[in-house]
FIGU-53436 format. One record per residue (C-alpha): residue in one letter; x, y, z. Coordinates in nm, 3 decimals. Example, Ala and Ser with C-alpha at 12.3 -4.5 7.8 and 13.67 -1.06 7.14 Angstrom:
REM FIGU-53436
- a|1.230|-0.450|0.780
- s|1.367|-0.106|0.714
//
This chain:
REM FIGU-53436
- m|11.276|6.377|12.109
- t|11.235|6.451|11.683
- g|11.361|6.764|11.583
- p|10.991|6.926|11.500
- a|10.928|6.850|11.857
- l|11.202|7.091|11.995
- i|11.027|7.376|11.813
- e|10.783|7.385|11.870
- q|10.919|7.354|12.295
- v|11.120|7.626|12.215
- q|10.869|7.759|12.066
- q|10.617|7.800|12.360
- a|10.891|7.846|12.582
- g|10.901|8.267|12.431
- r|11.239|8.154|12.166
- f|11.465|8.076|12.484
- l|11.453|7.738|12.648
- r|11.612|7.653|12.981
- i|11.641|7.306|13.083
- s|11.811|7.308|13.423
- d|12.162|7.143|13.495
- p|12.028|6.807|13.262
- s|12.281|6.503|13.334
- p|12.519|6.391|13.084
- e|12.267|6.141|12.938
- e|12.006|6.427|12.888
- r|12.261|6.613|12.741
- a|12.371|6.396|12.536
- r|12.005|6.336|12.396
- l|11.966|6.728|12.377
- r|12.235|6.795|12.177
- r|12.146|6.528|11.887
- a|11.800|6.661|11.923
- f|11.925|7.006|11.864
- d|12.160|6.899|11.539
- a|11.844|6.705|11.385
- a|11.622|7.052|11.465
- r|11.849|7.315|11.304
- d|11.696|7.211|10.958
- y|11.309|7.268|11.096
- a|11.397|7.661|11.165
- p|11.130|7.842|11.034
- e|11.236|8.040|10.770
- g|11.387|8.364|10.883
- y|11.516|8.195|11.217
- q|11.834|7.981|11.362
- l|11.838|7.743|11.622
- k|12.105|7.789|11.860
- y|12.246|7.616|12.194
- s|12.437|7.693|12.534
- g|12.559|7.472|12.779
- r|12.743|7.162|12.602
- e|12.928|7.016|12.934
- k|12.792|7.177|13.205
- g|12.554|7.414|13.361
- d|12.186|7.470|13.235
- f|12.168|7.400|12.841
- f|11.959|7.635|12.671
- l|11.797|7.648|12.323
- g|11.697|7.960|12.149
- l|11.523|8.028|11.807
- l|11.700|8.384|11.700
- r|11.595|8.537|11.399
- t|11.830|8.567|11.114
- n|11.888|9.005|11.118
- g|12.069|8.985|11.452
- l|11.824|9.168|11.661
- d|11.815|8.891|11.900
- e|12.197|8.878|11.914
- t|12.219|9.066|12.204
- e|11.951|8.894|12.487
- w|12.080|8.572|12.342
- n|12.444|8.676|12.454
- r|12.325|8.815|12.793
- i|12.172|8.501|12.878
- r|12.506|8.263|12.741
- l|12.708|8.480|12.943
- q|12.503|8.471|13.304
- r|12.512|8.158|13.328
- s|12.824|8.208|13.532
- r|12.645|8.475|13.707
- v|12.307|8.405|13.797
- v|12.208|8.171|14.092
- t|11.939|7.912|13.979
- d|11.861|7.683|14.229
- v|11.599|7.735|14.447
- d|11.718|7.631|14.767
- d|11.943|7.886|14.685
- i|11.752|8.195|14.569
- i|11.574|8.152|14.958
- a|11.835|8.098|15.136
- a|11.985|8.463|14.980
- i|11.687|8.614|15.009
- k|11.583|8.537|15.381
- a|11.955|8.630|15.424
- d|11.873|8.977|15.274
- h|11.566|9.121|15.205
- s|11.623|9.459|15.187
- a|11.512|9.561|14.830
- f|11.136|9.445|14.943
- e|10.957|9.696|15.199
- i|10.826|9.394|15.425
- s|10.915|9.359|15.780
- e|10.999|8.991|15.986
- g|10.661|8.894|16.005
- v|10.557|8.798|15.638
- l|10.917|8.715|15.574
- p|10.797|8.296|15.573
- r|10.503|8.358|15.390
- v|10.764|8.573|15.091
- l|10.967|8.269|15.058
- a|10.697|8.038|15.036
- i|10.559|8.254|14.725
- v|10.878|8.300|14.532
- r|10.878|7.931|14.600
- l|10.574|7.850|14.463
- i|10.647|8.171|14.173
- a|10.903|7.944|14.051
- e|10.750|7.625|14.054
- e|10.514|7.726|13.851
- a|10.792|7.934|13.571
- l|10.915|7.579|13.560
- s|10.606|7.367|13.455
- r|10.617|7.662|13.186
- h|10.962|7.636|13.013
- g|11.108|7.917|13.287
- d|11.251|7.984|13.581
- v|11.367|8.261|13.902
- t|11.741|8.382|13.908
- i|11.902|8.567|14.087
- l|12.268|8.788|13.985
- k|12.560|8.784|14.228
- k|12.731|9.073|14.168
- r|12.360|9.280|14.268
- r|12.435|9.438|14.620
- q|12.049|9.370|14.683
- v|11.854|9.017|14.606
- r|11.662|9.054|14.345
- p|11.475|8.785|14.243
- l|11.382|8.813|13.835
- l|11.150|8.552|13.662
- n|11.238|8.448|13.331
- v|10.943|8.272|13.139
- h|10.803|8.312|12.779
- g|11.107|8.457|12.649
- k|11.023|8.759|12.892
- t|11.244|8.902|13.241
- w|11.052|9.067|13.507
- e|11.196|9.202|13.821
- i|11.017|9.043|14.151
- g|10.937|9.331|14.456
- f|10.722|9.309|14.790
- k|10.577|9.512|14.992
- e|10.322|9.505|15.269
- r|10.065|9.709|15.312
- q|10.063|9.992|15.626
- k|9.735|10.029|15.831
- q|9.697|10.328|16.093
- v|9.640|10.256|16.428
- q|9.555|10.474|16.696
- y|9.863|10.623|16.809
- v|9.955|10.568|17.204
- p|10.205|10.855|17.338
- a|10.495|10.728|17.638
- p|10.424|10.775|17.981
- k|10.559|11.115|18.092
- g|10.936|11.113|18.188
- r|11.006|10.833|17.952
- r|10.951|11.029|17.631
- k|11.139|11.381|17.534
- t|10.902|11.630|17.452
- y|11.063|11.906|17.292
- d|10.956|12.295|17.263
- w|10.861|12.264|16.862
- q|10.663|11.978|16.937
- r|10.269|12.128|16.977
- v|10.086|11.879|16.779
- t|10.060|11.493|16.842
- p|9.964|11.235|16.572
- a|9.621|11.078|16.665
- h|9.749|10.774|16.392
- r|10.045|10.577|16.324
- s|10.148|10.324|16.060
- e|10.229|9.984|16.136
- p|10.290|9.636|15.934
- s|9.916|9.481|15.853
- g|10.051|9.152|15.727
- e|9.872|9.201|15.402
- l|10.120|9.129|15.067
- d|10.150|9.322|14.751
- l|10.341|9.121|14.417
- y|10.484|9.367|14.203
- l|10.640|9.207|13.852
- v|10.818|9.473|13.671
- e|10.960|9.442|13.302
- p|11.338|9.594|13.354
- h|11.452|9.832|13.055
- a|11.125|9.887|12.949
- s|11.202|10.282|12.930
- y|11.460|10.498|13.071
- s|11.217|10.554|13.393
- r|11.089|10.266|13.618
- a|10.804|10.412|13.709
- s|10.701|10.432|13.377
- a|10.764|10.057|13.310
- w|10.563|9.845|13.267
- t|10.409|9.622|13.605
- k|10.193|9.394|13.681
- e|10.033|9.376|13.992
- c|9.885|9.163|14.279
- g|9.793|9.120|14.590
- d|9.541|9.041|14.891
- k|9.224|9.091|14.859
- p|8.921|8.996|15.072
- g|8.874|8.640|15.062
- r|9.132|8.583|14.780
- q|9.462|8.545|14.914
- l|9.808|8.643|14.735
- e|9.896|8.270|14.640
- e|9.571|8.207|14.410
- q|9.633|8.471|14.203
- i|10.015|8.361|14.098
- g|9.870|8.193|13.803
- a|9.666|8.482|13.644
- a|9.960|8.654|13.702
- f|10.159|8.414|13.483
- r|9.828|8.452|13.217
- a|9.895|8.844|13.233
- l|10.306|8.773|13.156
- k|10.190|8.512|12.845
- a|9.976|8.786|12.765
- r|10.224|9.082|12.763
- a|10.451|8.854|12.622
- e|10.192|8.761|12.291
- e|10.094|9.106|12.273
- q|10.441|9.235|12.271
- e|10.600|8.961|12.004
- t|10.209|9.083|11.784
- r|10.387|9.450|11.813
- r|10.735|9.307|11.705
- l|10.600|9.100|11.434
- a|10.329|9.340|11.293
- y|10.624|9.608|11.310
- e|10.902|9.410|11.130
- a|10.589|9.371|10.883
- e|10.567|9.776|10.872
- q|10.922|9.786|10.824
- r|10.916|9.507|10.539
- r|10.658|9.671|10.372
- f|10.833|10.081|10.323
- k|11.147|9.883|10.252
- e|10.977|9.699|9.981
- e|10.797|10.021|9.888
- r|11.178|10.193|9.868
- e|11.303|9.905|9.676
- r|11.021|9.966|9.450
- a|11.049|10.364|9.372
- e|11.415|10.304|9.362
- a|11.360|10.052|9.013
- e|11.085|10.289|8.942
- r|11.333|10.564|8.964
- r|11.612|10.373|8.795
- r|11.352|10.312|8.520
- l|11.258|10.629|8.475
- e|11.645|10.761|8.457
- a|11.743|10.495|8.197
- e|11.435|10.563|7.988
- e|11.500|10.934|8.035
- k|11.870|10.829|7.956
- e|11.780|10.638|7.651
- r|11.534|10.952|7.507
- t|11.810|11.125|7.554
- q|12.079|10.909|7.351
- r|11.806|10.920|7.061
- k|11.770|11.263|7.060
- w|12.176|11.326|7.055
- e|12.240|11.072|6.823
- k|11.906|11.205|6.581
- a|12.115|11.562|6.641
- v|12.450|11.456|6.538
- a|12.314|11.274|6.207
- v|12.131|11.581|6.121
- a|12.447|11.764|6.260
- k|12.695|11.555|6.005
- i|12.443|11.628|5.720
- r|12.412|12.015|5.765
- a|12.762|12.036|5.822
- a|12.905|11.848|5.517
- e|12.667|12.024|5.313
- a|12.787|12.338|5.462
- a|13.144|12.202|5.369
- r|13.079|12.129|5.084
- a|12.887|12.514|4.972
- e|13.216|12.634|5.139
- t|13.431|12.481|4.909
- f|13.225|12.480|4.602
- g|13.178|12.916|4.690
- a|13.554|12.970|4.721
- a|13.667|12.733|4.414
- l|13.392|12.970|4.238
- d|13.548|13.285|4.389
- r|13.852|13.171|4.198
- w|13.749|13.094|3.907
- r|13.557|13.385|3.862
- t|13.866|13.622|3.935
- a|14.070|13.409|3.734
- a|13.869|13.492|3.426
- e|13.850|13.818|3.518
- i|14.314|13.821|3.546
- r|14.319|13.647|3.228
- r|14.055|13.909|3.031
- f|14.255|14.151|3.216
- c|14.597|13.982|3.129
- a|14.447|14.052|2.706
- e|14.376|14.384|2.792
- l|14.689|14.376|2.912
- e|14.848|14.224|2.606
- e|14.648|14.447|2.415
- s|14.746|14.776|2.509
- a|15.125|14.632|2.461
- s|15.088|14.603|2.073
- r|14.975|14.944|2.091
- a|15.264|15.105|2.314
- t|15.473|15.333|2.152
- s|15.815|15.281|2.354
- a|15.972|14.913|2.357
- a|15.998|14.925|2.786
- e|15.680|15.010|2.810
- a|15.522|14.740|2.576
- e|15.792|14.530|2.778
- r|15.704|14.582|3.088
- l|15.315|14.551|3.011
- r|15.385|14.188|2.877
- q|15.550|14.110|3.195
- w|15.282|14.232|3.436
- a|15.025|14.013|3.161
- k|15.234|13.680|3.180
- w|15.240|13.730|3.522
- g|14.903|13.782|3.558
- q|14.841|13.492|3.374
- e|15.029|13.237|3.564
- e|14.828|13.342|3.826
- a|14.501|13.246|3.723
- d|14.640|12.944|3.637
- r|14.730|12.900|3.972
- i|14.423|12.986|4.159
- d|14.194|12.857|3.840
- p|14.002|12.563|4.015
- t|13.963|12.407|3.685
- s|14.331|12.360|3.637
- p|14.440|11.992|3.625
- g|14.565|11.868|3.951
- r|14.424|12.121|4.137
- g|14.104|12.283|4.263
- l|13.817|12.080|4.288
- g|13.953|11.797|4.123
- v|14.189|11.726|4.422
- e|13.910|11.816|4.735
- d|13.726|11.531|4.786
- f|13.360|11.552|4.787
- e|13.264|11.275|5.068
- t|13.488|11.447|5.417
- e|13.333|11.311|5.764
- p|13.300|11.653|5.962
- t|13.485|11.736|6.255
- d|13.353|11.807|6.635
- e|13.389|12.141|6.572
- a|13.216|12.176|6.269
- l|12.940|11.955|6.369
- r|12.897|12.239|6.666
- p|12.716|12.511|6.535
- f|12.438|12.251|6.389
- l|12.400|12.043|6.705
- k|12.174|12.365|6.858
- g|12.370|12.320|7.198
- w|12.453|11.962|7.205
- s|12.758|11.816|7.343
- p|12.978|11.694|6.974
- h|13.129|11.436|7.262
- r|12.814|11.280|7.418
- p|12.493|11.285|7.493
- v|12.495|11.628|7.730
- k|12.385|12.036|7.681
- e|12.646|12.213|7.655
- a|12.657|12.598|7.831
- p|12.675|12.856|7.523
- p|13.018|12.985|7.479
- a|13.165|13.313|7.659
- e|13.108|13.632|7.448
- p|13.453|13.727|7.376
- p|13.593|14.033|7.471
- r|13.517|14.362|7.258
- q|13.804|14.461|7.072
- a|13.917|14.820|7.023
- d|13.782|14.966|6.743
- p|14.154|15.034|6.540
- w|13.972|15.341|6.348
- r|13.819|15.527|6.600
- d|14.065|15.813|6.704
- l|14.169|15.822|6.289
- s|14.017|15.999|5.998
- a|13.678|15.789|5.912
- s|13.775|15.831|5.538
- p|13.810|15.478|5.387
- q|14.153|15.332|5.413
- d|14.319|15.143|5.202
- q|14.324|14.763|5.279
- g|14.540|14.627|4.955
- w|14.420|14.435|4.685
- k|14.210|14.083|4.700
- h|14.076|13.818|4.479
- g|13.745|13.842|4.377
- p|13.464|14.117|4.366
- q|13.432|14.340|4.681
- g|13.041|14.408|4.651
- r|12.789|14.161|4.742
- a|12.836|13.843|4.943
- q|12.875|13.503|4.723
- w|12.528|13.312|4.668
- w|12.592|13.087|4.964
- r|12.675|13.300|5.242
- r|12.323|13.512|5.177
//
């Protein structure tokens, strides 16, 4: 048997194929066919087998997503828990048929129908089995990759009720109504093929029902029942494939939505990065200009102060030359000398100090950039929360006089602000 032919045979059996107790030669041939067929499994499926040395040989075409593992394990483990021989099944039902609602008169017919179902199932790559550990003998039909429980029920007919002769039947005081009819077996059978585990309620499980009809016995309807089971299996397979396709579509939509979200997030991150880099570049220029203006303005302040000090020292020298007292003239000259030295110290145009030692091109610090970033962080492209307002300081002059207080002498004019601070 070629690999593609074995794959087709397993698919026709409903993706789970059982070969009843093959001979050693047939088992070896099946193993070789399995090795040849593994590479021909459809996409998304894998071929497995069970029963290498003894017992029934099972082949399963399982979905690779793991949804068939439970069913395959059930089939594989039940090899030692089920009875598959038709004669043994017939003997077990004959010994215990309490699971069926039938009389002893129709038992031979029920056994013949069970044998007929088993032969029909075998022609369709299926079988009839019973579980060894169940209290009642309930045959199971395995075909088209599904399992149905076989049940029989004998119809009842109404016959005229004939009471027992007086003296042979005790009548109670409460027994005032005598029934007109009573039920008894009619010999007509109904067959129920129940799909187990279809729902939590056995009454709501899917059931194929057929029975004796005028001019057509139950035995003649077995083929139609199998065709109905095949249609049911194909319908379930179609729904399963549609469900899997819908799930794949949902998954693809989620993946596309996630990819779109990541793309938009990356674009937004890139835009934010560009805005931050632009803000940092502008802030560096403004911070450098502010630092230069600050340095230049402070130097201008000191230069003006030094010029005023020198003019003041010149006035002190002139006053010393007009002084009448030698001691007063000496003190004025001392103050003038100290003032000249102080003017030379703070003069930014003096060699080795002032603007001559300040770098014109400087790299502003993160804290120097912060006032010019308009809320951006100087470290990463995120907006920072505005700084909390410091607690208001107590006014030191609240309880004192409103008159101006002497704060000591400071260099520079105390009037209008400098031009670069306006």
